C-alpha positions as CSV (number, residue, x, y, z in Angstrom):
1,M,-27.5,-37.6,-3.1
2,N,-26.6,-35.3,-6.0
3,A,-27.4,-31.6,-6.2
4,A,-30.6,-32.2,-8.3
5,E,-31.9,-34.7,-5.7
6,A,-31.0,-32.3,-2.9
7,R,-32.9,-29.4,-4.6
8,A,-35.9,-31.6,-5.2
9,C,-35.9,-32.7,-1.5
10,S,-35.6,-29.1,-0.3
11,D,-38.4,-27.9,-2.7
12,I,-40.7,-30.5,-1.1
13,N,-39.8,-29.4,2.4
14,V,-39.7,-25.6,1.9
15,S,-43.1,-25.2,3.7
16,K,-41.5,-26.6,6.8
17,L,-38.8,-23.9,6.7
18,I,-41.5,-21.2,6.2
19,K,-43.4,-22.5,9.3
20,K,-40.2,-22.7,11.4
21,K,-39.0,-19.2,10.5
22,F,-42.5,-17.7,11.0
23,G,-42.7,-19.3,14.4
24,E,-39.3,-18.1,15.5
25,A,-40.1,-14.6,14.4
26,V,-43.5,-14.5,16.2
27,S,-41.9,-15.7,19.4
28,E,-39.2,-13.1,19.2
29,I,-41.7,-10.3,18.2
30,N,-44.0,-11.2,21.1
31,T,-41.1,-11.1,23.6
32,L,-40.1,-7.7,22.2
33,I,-43.6,-6.4,22.5
34,K,-44.0,-7.7,26.1
35,N,-40.7,-6.1,27.1
36,A,-41.5,-2.8,25.4
37,T,-44.8,-2.5,27.1
38,K,-43.2,-2.9,30.5
39,I,-41.2,0.2,30.0
40,G,-43.9,2.3,28.3
41,E,-42.8,2.0,24.7
42,F,-45.4,1.8,21.9
43,S,-43.4,0.1,19.1
44,I,-40.7,-2.4,18.4
45,N,-38.3,-3.2,15.5
46,L,-36.8,-6.5,14.6
47,R,-34.2,-7.1,11.9
48,L,-35.1,-10.3,10.1
49,I,-32.4,-12.3,8.2
50,L,-34.3,-14.9,6.2
51,P,-33.2,-17.2,3.4
52,T,-34.2,-15.8,0.1
53,V,-36.4,-18.8,-0.8
54,V,-38.8,-18.1,2.1
55,K,-38.3,-14.4,2.8
56,N,-41.4,-13.0,1.0
57,E,-43.8,-15.7,2.3
58,V,-42.6,-15.3,5.9
59,I,-42.9,-11.6,5.9
60,E,-46.3,-11.7,4.3
61,Q,-47.5,-14.1,7.0
62,L,-46.0,-11.9,9.7
63,V,-47.7,-8.8,8.3
64,S,-51.0,-10.5,8.1
65,H,-50.7,-12.1,11.6
66,Y,-50.0,-8.8,13.4
67,R,-52.4,-6.7,11.4
68,E,-55.2,-9.1,12.3
69,L,-54.2,-8.5,16.0
70,G,-54.7,-4.7,15.5
71,Y,-51.0,-3.6,15.2
72,K,-49.7,-1.2,12.6
73,I,-47.0,-2.9,10.6
74,G,-44.1,-1.5,8.5
75,T,-41.2,-3.2,6.7
76,S,-38.1,-1.7,5.2
77,E,-35.5,-3.5,3.2
78,L,-32.0,-3.2,4.4
79,S,-28.8,-4.8,3.1
80,Y,-29.2,-8.5,3.5
81,S,-32.2,-8.2,5.9
82,T,-35.6,-6.7,6.5
83,L,-36.6,-4.4,9.3
84,F,-40.0,-5.4,10.7
85,M,-41.7,-2.7,12.6
86,V,-44.7,-3.2,14.9
87,S,-46.6,-0.3,16.5
88,W,-49.6,-0.1,18.9
89,E,-49.6,3.6,19.4
90,Q,-53.0,5.4,19.1
91,E,-53.1,8.1,16.5
């Protein structure tokens, strides 16, 4: 397989990578939330290191997912990663 064929194959399958990275992040965030609530905290932060080709889509899906669940969401760009913040504190 040459590079052009590899790119074409990856382009066809990029949705699989988005789904995988989204699922991994949701699992990790849910675990962090569960552990934080056990000790009385009201927010968590997760540093996401995502391939550039899927980064924006995965973060958009995460923001939408957790906002729909009633959480306050924030993101901040760091060097080579994104800080994803989830809060459930009442104002």
